[in-house]
Every structure is written in structure tokens, then in C-alpha cells.
N, C-alpha and C positions, 0 to 999 in steps of 0.2 A: 367071403364077400364083405364089403365094407359095412353092411348093415349089422353084421355080427358084432361090430364094435359097440353097438348100443347095449348088448348083453354084457360085453366085457367091462363096461363102465361100472357095473355093479360089483365087480370083483375086487375093488380096492377102495380104501378109505380116503376121501378127499382131504386136502390139507391146505393152502395159503394165498391169497392176494386180492384180486380186484374183480372186475366184472365187465360185461359187455357194454361198450360205449361206441359212439359213432361221431364222425365229424361231418359238418354240412358240406355239400358239394356246391358247384357253381349254380345249379338250378335252384331257384327260390323254393323253399319248403318250410313247413311249419316246424319250429324247433322246440323240443321239450327239454327244459333244464331241470335237473333234479339236485336241489340243494347246492348248486354251483360246483359239484364234484365231477359231473359227467355232462358232456354235450352229446346226447344221444337221443333216442326216441324214434318212434315210427316216422318214416318219411324223410330221414336225414342222411341216408347212405345208400350205396349201391351193392352192399354185401352184408351178410349177417356177421362177418368177421371183421368189419371195419368199425373204428370207434375213436373216441377222444377222452382224455383225462385232463382235468384242469388243476391249477396250482393248489387249490384248497385240499384236495386229497393227497397230493404229493407232500405237502407240508405236514400232514397228520400221521405219516407212517415212517418208521425208522428204516435206515438203510446202512448196511455195513460198509458199502463202497458206492461211489457215484454211479458206476455202471449198472447198479441194481435199479436205476430209474426205468430201465427197459422191462423190468418185471411188472410194470403197470400194464404192459401188453399181455392180455390173457394167454397163458400157455408158454410164455417165455421163462426159461430158467437161466439165471446168471450166476456163474461160479468163478473160480480162479484156479489155474494149475501151476502158477508160479508167483513171482513177487507182485505186490499190489500196484506197482508202477506200470506193469504191463496191461495191455488190453485184457478184458475179462474173457471168460469162456462162456459161450452162449448155446442154448438148446431151444429148438422150436420145431413143431410139426415133423417129428421123426428125424430131424437133423441134429448131429453134433456139429454146430456151426463153427467150431474152433473159435477163432477170434472175430468171426463175422462173415464167413464166406458167402452165404446166400440170404442175408438179411441186411437191407440197406438202411443206414441211419444218417439223419441229417440234423444239423443244429442251425437254425435260422437260415435254411437254404443251403448251407455248406455241407457237402458230403463228408462224412467222417470215415467211411471205408477207404482204406488205402490200397490201391491196386499196385501190383508188382512191388510188394513190400518185403523188407528184409526178413521178416519173421512169419509171413504167411499171407496169402491172398485175401483181401477184404478186411485187413486188420482194423479193428474198431476200438479205439481207446477214448473213453469218455472222462478220463481224469481231469480234463481241462474245464469241466463244467462245475459251476457253483449251483447246486440244486435249488437253493433259495431263489434263484433268478429265473428258473424254468416256469413259464406261465402255462404251458399246454403241451401235451403229447398227442399228436394225431397218428393213428396206426392203421395199417392195412395188411392183410395177409393174402398171399397168392398173387400170380402174375396177371391180374385182371385190369390194370390201370395204365392208360396210355402215357401218363406223365411219369411213370416209374420205369427205370432202365436197369442198368447193371446192378447185380447183387440182390435184386428185389424179388426173386422167385418165391422164397418162403414168406417174405413180407417186407414191410418198410415201416420206419417210425420217423416222424418229423417232430423234433423238439423245438419250440419257439421260446424266446426270451421275453420277459415282461417289458412293456413300453412305459409303465409307470407302476410304482409300488405303493401300496396303501399306507405303509409306514416305513420309516428307516429303522434298521435293527443292528445290533451288535451282539454277538454271542461268543461264549467260550465253552468248549467241551473238553472234558478230561476223562480218562479211563485207564484201565489196567495196561500194563506193558508200555508205559510211557507214551500213551496216546494223548494227543492234544490237537485241537482244531479251533482256530479263531477266525471269525467271519464278520465282515461289515458289509451291509447292503443298504441301498437307499436310492432315492430319486429326488430331484429338485427341479423346479421350473427353470427353463433357459430359453429365452426368446419366445418363439411361438410353440415350443415343445417342451420336452422333459429330458434331463440328463440322468441316466440310470447308471449306477456304479456298484461294483462289488469287488472285494479283495479277500483272499483266504491264505492262511498259513497253516500247515499241518505236519504232523509227525506221528509215526507209529512203529513200534518194534515188533508187534505181534507176539504170538506165543512161542516163536521159533527159538531153538537152541542158539543159533547164530542170529542175533537180533536183525530184523529186516532194515531198521533205520531208514524207513521210507519217509522222506521229507519232500514237501512240495510247496510251491508258491504259485498263485494264479490271481489274475485280475481281469475285470471286464469294465469297459467304459462304452456306453451306448447312448446315442441321441435319437429320440423318436419324436416325430412331429405329425399331427393330424389324427383324425379318427379312423375307424376301420375301413371306411369307404374312400378315404383320401389320405394315405399314410406314407411316410418316408422314414427310414431308419438307417443309421450308420453305426457299426459296432466294431470295436477293437478288443481283442482278447490275447492274453499271454499265459503260458504255463511252463513251469520247469519242475522236474522231479528226478530223484535219484534213490536207489535202493540196493540192498543185498537180497538176492532172490531166494525164495523158499520153493525150489523146484520139486516136481514129483519125485518120489523115492521108491526103491524096490521093496516089495512086501517082504521078501526073504531076509533082507537086512534088518528089518524091524523085528520079525519073528525070532531071529537068532540073537537079538539083543545087541547087534553090532552098532546100531544107531537108535536114538530116541525116536518115537513116532513123530516128533516135531524137529528132528534133526535133518542133516543133509550129507550127501556123499561128498560133494564138492562145495565147501562153504564160500568159495570165491566167486560163485555165480552172482550176477547182478546186472544192473543197467542204469542208464540215465536217458532222459528224453526232454524235448522242448517243443513248443508249438506257439507260433505267433500268427495271428490272422487279422484281416480287415475285410469287412463285408458291408454291403449296402443293399437295401431292398425297398421297393415301392409297390403300392397297391392303389389303384384308382378305379372307382366304380361309378357308373352312371346308370340311368334307368334302363339302358339297352346294351351295356357293354361292361366288361371288366378287364383291366390290364394289370398284369403282375410281372415283376421283374426282380431279379437279384443277381449280384455279382460278388466275387470273393477272390482274395489272394491269401495263400497260406504258405508259411515256411515252417518246416518241422525237421527234427532230427531224432535219431534213436540209435543207441548202442546197447546191445544185449550180450551178456556172457552166459552161455548155456552149456551144460554137460548132461546129456540125457542117457548116454550109454557107458560112461565112466572109463573103462579100460578095454573096450571091445576092439576099437580100431588101432589104438596106440597103447600097448601095455606099459610103456615107460612114462610118457608124459600125460597120459589120459586123453579124453576125447573132447575137452572143452573147446568151444569155438566162439568167435565174436561175430555177431551179425550187426552190420552198420549201414545206415542210410542217412542221407541228407536230401531233403525234398523241397522243391518249390512247385506250388500248384496254383492254378488260376482257372476260373470258370464262370459260367453265367447260366441263367435259366429265365427265359422270357415266354410268357403266355398271354394270349388274347382270346377272350370269350365274347361272343355276341348272343344276346337274347332276342328272340323274335317270335313271330307267329306264322305258321305255314298252314293255310286252310283252316284256321281256328285252333290249331294245335300249338301248345307251348313248346318251343324248340330252343336249344342252345348249341352253338358250334364253337369249338375251341381249337386253336392251333398253337403249337409250342415249339420252341427251339432251345436245345441245351448243348453246351459245349464245355469241355474240360481238357486241360493240358497239364501233364506231370513231367517235370524234369528232375531226375534222381541221379545224383552224382556226389560222392561215390555210393555205389550199392554193392556191398561186399560181404564175403564170408571168409574168415581168417582162422587159421589154426592157432590156438592159444593154450597156455598152461598158467594157471593162477593169474589170469588176465594179462599175461605177457605174450606178445605176438611171436609165434614161431614160423609162420609162413602164410602165404596167400593161397587160398583154395580157389576163389574166383572173385573177380572185381569187374564191375560193369558201370557204364554210363547209359542211362535209359531215357528216351524221350517217348512219351505215350500221349497221343492225342485222340480225342473222340468227339463226335457230334451226333446228336439225336434229334430227330424231328418227328412230330406226331400231330394227328388230327383226331378229334373226338366229337361225336354227335349224340345229343340226348333229346329224345322226343317223348312227351307226355301224350301217348296215344289215346288213353281213356283215363277217367278219374282213378281207375284201379290198375293201370298198366303203364310202366315207363321203361324205355330201353336206352342203353348207352352202348354205342359202337365206336371203336377206336382202332387206329392203325399207327404203328410206330416203326421207324427205321433208324438203326444205329450203324455208324461207320467208325472203325478204329484203325489207327496206324501205330505200329510198334517199331521202334528203332533202337537197336541194341548194339553198343560198342563194348565188347568184352575183351579181357586180357587173354582169353582163349580165342584165337582168331577164328577158329571153326564155328564158334558160337555167336559171332557177330552177324548182323544183317538187319533187314527190315521186312516187315510183313504188313499187309492191309487185309481187312476183313469187314464184312457187313452182315447184318441180319434184320429180318422183317418180323414184326410181332403183332398179330391181330388180337383184338380184345372185344369181348361182348358180354353185356349184362342185361338181365331182365328183372324188373321189380314188380311184383303183383300185390295188390292190396292198397290200403289196409281194409280188412274186414274184422270187426270186433277188436280193434286196436292190435291187429296182427298182420304182418306182411311176410311175403315169401320172395326168395332170391334164387336166380340161376346165373352162374358166372362161368365164363371160359376165357382163357388167355394164354398167350405164349410169351415167354421172357427169355432171359439169358444171364449167364455170368461170364465175365472175361477171365482168361487165364493169365498167369504171370508172363510178362513180355519176354523174359529170358527163356521161358519154355517154348515160345513160338519160333525161336531161331536156333535152339540148341541142337548140336550134332554130336557132342562129346560130353560124357558125364564129368562134372567139375573135379571130382576126387580121383576116380580111376582112369579118366580119359578114355572111356570105352564108348563105342558108337551107340547113339540113341536117336530115336525119331522125335521130331518136334511135336508139340501138342496142338490141338485145335484152338485157334485164338479165342473164338466166341462159342460157348456151349449152350445149346438150345434147351429150354425147359417148356413143358406144356402142362397146364393145370386146369381143373374144373371144380366147381363147388355148387351145392344146393343148400339152402339154409332158410331159416325163419327167425323172426324176432317178434316178441309179443310183450305188450303191456296190459294184457287182459285183466290180470289180478292187480288190485290197487296196491301200489308201493313196490311192485316187483317188475323189474326189467329182465327179460330172459331171452337168450338166443341160442340157436343150435345150428351147426354147420357140418355137412358131410363133404369131404374134399379128397382130391387125388392130385398127385404131381409126378410127372415123369421128367427125368433129366438124362441127357445124352452122355454125360460124364460126371462122375462124383468127385468132389474135392474131399480128400481124407487126410488126417493127421499122419505124418511120418515120424516115428519115434527116433530113428537114427539121425534124421536131418533137423527135427524140431520145427517143421513147417508143414504146409499142405502140399499135396501132389495129386494130379488127376488120376482117376481110376475108371472102372467100368460104368456103364449107364445104370440108372437106378429108377425104382418105382416106389412111391409112397402113397398111402391112403389113410384116412382117419376120420375121427368125429370129435367135435368140440361142443361143450355145453357151458355157457357163461351166464351167471346170475348176479344181479345187484338188487338187494332188498332194503327198503327203508322201513325199519321196524317202528320208529317214532321220530320225533323231532331231534333226538340226540344220539340215535343209534343206527348204524349202517352195517349190513352184512354183505359179504361177497363170497361167491363160491364158483370156482372154475374147475372143469375137468376136461381132460383130453386123452385120447387114445389113438395111437397110430401104429401102422405096420410098414416095414421097410425091407426091401431086398434088391439085390442087383438084378438087372434084366438079362445080362449075358452070363451064362452058366460057366463056372470054373470049378474044377475038381477040389480046389481048396475050400470051397463053400460059397454060398450066395447071401449070407448075412452081411449087413453093413456095419463095420465096427463103430461103436459109439452111438448108433441110431437109437434115440430115446423112444420109448413106447408109452408108458403111463406117466401122466403129469396131473397133479391136482393141487389146488390151493384154496385156503380158507382165510378170510379176514374179517375182523370185527373192529369198528371204529366208533369211539364215543367222542362227542364234542359238546362243549358248553353245558356240561353237567355241573352247574354251579361254577366254582373255580377249577373243577377237575376236567381232564380229558384223558383219553387213552386209546391204545390200539393193540391188537393182537394179530399176528400173521403166522401161518404155518404153510410150508410148501413141501411137496413130495414129488420126487421123480424116481421112477422105478428102475429095475435092473435093465442092463443093456448088454448086447453081445460085444465082446472085446476083440474077437477074431472072426474070420469069415465062416468057420464051421460051427460057431456058437458053443464050442466046448468050454470056453472061458467067458464068464459073465460078471458084470459088476454087481455089487450089492445095491439095494435101494438107499435113498437118502431122504430123511425128513428133518427139517430144521424149523424152529420156531423163533420169532422175534416178538418183543413186547415193549410197550411204552406207557409210562404214567407221567402226566403233566399236571402242574398246579400253577395257577395264575394268581399271584399275590395281589396285584392291582393292575391298573391300566398299563403300566410300564414294565413290570418285572414278571418273568415266567421261568419256571424251572422244570426240566424234563429228565427222567431217568429211562434210558434205553437198555434193554437186555437182548443180547444176541446169542443164538443157540441156547435158548432159555432152559431147556431140559438137559443140557450138557451131553448131547448125543455124540457118540463116536461114529463118525461118518466120513465119507470121502466127498470132496468137491468134484473130483474127476478121477477116472481110472483109465489106464491104457494097458495093453499087453504086447510086449515086444522083448527082444533079446538085449541084455546088457551084461557087462562083465565086471565083477569085483575082483580085487587082488586075490590070487590063488585059485581062481575058477578056470574052467577049461577055456581054451583060446576061442572057441566058437561062441562063448557066452552062455547065458542061462535065460530061457524064456520065462518071463515072470510078469505079474501085475505090478505096474508102477502107478502110484496114486498120490494125490495131494490131500492131506487130511483137512477136514473142516476145522475152523478155529474152535477152541474151547469156549465154554460160556464166558462171556465178558460183559461188563457193565460200563456205560458211558453216561456221565452227568453233564447236562447242558444248562447254563444260565444265560438267559437272553433278556435284553432290554430294548425298548423302543425309544427313539428320540426324534 
């Protein structure tokens, strides 16, 4: 039973991040703000697992990579199984989300998840972000929200950029392994609004035997006009990066001394990527209505060289492949809310329409050796279009009871033109998703939630029309285009104790088909249906005016719903997650932060005979402000220099001299050694 999870929480020591927070919905409510770090409090959300984090907290905590911004969502773990230029590896609510399969991420209304991606469905690369410009992170968990569609079954995060900065800044960071990062951010009045800008240059070799040589350049230019109730923004962004990959390595090669723990089997793995976007958004609120709209265009490209199985398929040239895509994407999101009174009851009604179109050409997989192309495995041109419409009704029935009911319908069209004629074609599919939430209270500054919802994730368009496997050209059945998920949650949030905000949620989620990582292909593929359940407990405590504590714990259980003799465990399904954080601010000229995160052992294959080890990593920061303009910070990552894995897989690979069928083994990506980074920042 799920309630046994409460007992299970006491079996492990919690370790690192933030707390329960919430974002305000469209229905007017009293907002409680705590030191500007969280916008949460009783009466501001529809679920115990919904919340928001503001820029102040983001700025006070160190991050090894930009993708770790998502670790401000309680229960999310962000790691990496390859080069830093790739999308991160994400874990949440019993999911190994790979690069983002069931967690939807947005930046200023633009979807970050890439569907029908060269390296995996839902690919979520946040390297184009400048963290100093992120003003807020609104997060939700579960499929309970009518305005959330594809990839949002486990949850969603909406990152918004600042419309105005308090001060202009320039900073330079230096660290071991030829790490450097230089950033300039600022805003200036322009006409009736403000021009916000940011630019970043960075480089990092990492601890790897083959230097990663990850270098990137990115910039943001944003115009914002008006206040929150009457606002308009236009934002342009660009990002370019290139690197040598530090892919996962076989454990046996390290144990035998064949390679260094920070070495590589194929040192020619690597990649390059780019992203250019233009987006616009507006928000206008009156006494009885709210109109919101955004639109975007994105052009991106990616080339990856990966070798996951070494000499298993090709004993002569090796198994390296090149995954390539060039994408043009456009979309919009429009919503209208009306506030009214029905028979003395406060009521809001919302309708919304969302659309997205992806044109991907070329989208290819090629056989390579040392980054030299040997042949085409598959190459496609893909057009994928979708539209989603939803309605949502919220009624305040009594001072202590509010309901929100919603209905969403999504329609997709997949059009694939493949070099393998049998794999070309077009498919259409639709799905309907009802949503319902009840909020009870508050009593003694405590409220209770009941949530239910259905959602979905889309599958790779190429899988919906496939009839022959790309490599062997053997018959195969197409996959279901849209995969249904169903979830429910009961929870509570309390501010009963002065200074403490605490929430707890019991949840479950069922999926008709699981997306899992494929070691020999290096991407995700559909599998059996799955069931997950768990418990989360999030806490944020203000000890005094300069000290904050955060404690989050989560426990989940996962299994396939369709029995198979090979086993019913889901590879990579995370069970125990815990995090602890302490933040000090304005202690004279001093400031500081400490974070520690823990994620527990996971099954690596279906029969659970192979399991990963647990991982516990600590970060720390000490800052000193010399005067109004100059600040210095020292960040430490992997503070205790733990030997741990970022991620583990179990599959067959072949090294020279090994049997033709290969050797089943753990393949892992080591966490980076303890490293320090010094930042000098000035304001102007």
C-alpha cells in the first residue's frame, strides 16, 4: 500500500535542495510571500505539489550546470550521462526521465521538450539559459492541469525571464580544469518599457582524460513593457555550443585498469548544437477578465557522435553513430479567463487554445568511425503538427471548499518521409483528458487537496509509421502515437507552525506505455505499461531573518503492469530521493549556502538482479560583499569528494577480444571530482 511509504521515509537520511512552494492561479486569492524566495502559502494553489521559486533563491545557490535549475522543483534530480553540451538526465516521481520524456519544461512560454528528436523523445536542453535572468520557476506535478499537455504527466516547470533587473552586473568565474565563465546582464529604460540583456561565454574541460573542451556562447535581448496586469514582452535568444563527450563507460574496463575512471572507450564522441528563438507574450487583466497569449519561433540543430556498445555490432570499425537533426518550430498559446458570480458564488471560467508545428529535416542516424561517415542507417524528413484546446471551471462553493474541473482535447498529425520507403507515411491521432481538483480549508492555516487527471505523452513520429527496423530491416509494428496516463493525488499544506511551510502528497500514476532508455541505440523506446505510487514531504523553514532551511523527501514504487518472464521492475526507476539545504543571507558582508542531495539505488534490469549504488553529492558557497559594487563567491561542488555515479545502465557491450555476443555489464558516468569555482562580480 502507498501508505507504507510513510514508514519507508524513516529508513534513509535526507540530504539537499528547497521546499514546498506554490504559484497563484487565475482565481483571486490571498498570497503569502516569504522573504521573496517563495510565492506560496495557503490559498494559492490547486495541489500540495504545486509551487513557485523566485529569483532571490535561485541567485543564492550554486549550480554545476544550467539544467540544475530544475532541482528547485522538489524531488527532481538532475545529472548527466554524457558531455555537458547535451541535455541533462532527469529523475522525478519514480521516473528515469532520460532527457525529459514525461516532464514538460517551458521558458517564457516556449516548450523546451523536443518531440521526435534525434537523441530521444522529449529532449530538454537548458544550456541556452542564463540563470541570472531567470525571474521565477512555476512548477506542477501530475496530470491535473487543463493547460498542460504533452510530456507533463510527471510534472511541468515554467521558467520566466526578468522584465527588469535591480542592477546591472558583470561577473567572471574561474575554476579547475580550465573552467571559465563570463556573464554580463542588465536592463535599461527604453520608450515605455525596459530593455533587458544578457551575454555569456563559457569553457570547461572537466576532469576527463580526454578534455571535454565544452565551449558555449549565448545571448538574450528582451523588451518588456507594462505592469503585471497589462504587459507585453518580446524576447530574442541565441546559443551555440560544442564539446567532446564524456559518455558512460563499462565498469569492467575501469576495474581491470584498461581505462581511467574518467577515461573513455571512444575519445572521438562529441557534439555541437545551436538554438535561435524569437518569442512574444502579452497579458492583460481587467476587473472581470484575464487574457494571456504567447507565440514563438525556434530554429535549432544538433549533431551527436555516440558509441555506447563499442564493438558489439561492428568488430572492425566500432559502433559509433552520428545523430543529426535540424529543426524549425513555431507555436502559440492563447487563454481567456472570465471572473464572475453565479448565485453569489465566485466563479472563473477559462478557455485556451495551443498549437505547435515542427519541421525536422534532416533527421538522421548514420554509421560513423572517428566521426567519419561510413553509411546511412536512416534519414527522414518529419512534419509534426498538434493542436490542443481546453476549458476549465473554478467555483468557490464555500469559504472552505473550492473545485476546479477541466477538459482538454489534443490532436496530432505525423508525416514522415523516410529513405526507407516502408517507413514513410502519415498518421493522425487524438486524445481527451479530463481534470478535477478539490481544495478544502483552510483550518488553522492548513488546507487539503484531492486531485485527479489524465494526460499523455507523444511518441516519436518515426515510430508511428515504422514497418522495418532501420538497421536489420526486419518487420516491426508501429507504436501508439499518443500514450495515455492517469494520475491521482491527495495532499495537505500547512503554515500552522510559525516560520514553517510544510506540505505532503500521496500520489499514483499509471501509463499505458513506458519510455525507456535503449543502450544499443542511445535513445528512448516504448515499452510496457507502468504503475507508480509514492509520497512526498516538502518543508521550508525560516529560522530567523538571515537563515533559511529546506528539507524535501520522496519515496516511490514503480513496476510494469503487464507481466513478462524477464521481470516487472522498470530499469532506472528512482525510489528514494532526499535533499537538504541551508541558505544564509545578509549576515553582515557574508552569505552562504549548503546543499546536499541523495538519490537511492535503482533497478537496472527488469528482474532487479542488477542495481545501481546510491548517490549523495554536496555543494557549498561562501560569499563576501566588499562594498555596494563588488562581491566575491567561492563555490565547491562534490564538497566531500564522493566517488559516485551520475547515472548507471546495464546492457551488453563488446571490447576488443571479448566474445562476439558481448558482455552484460554496468555502464556508468562518474560524478565529477571535488572542484572549486571562484566568481568576482561587480554592479554598474
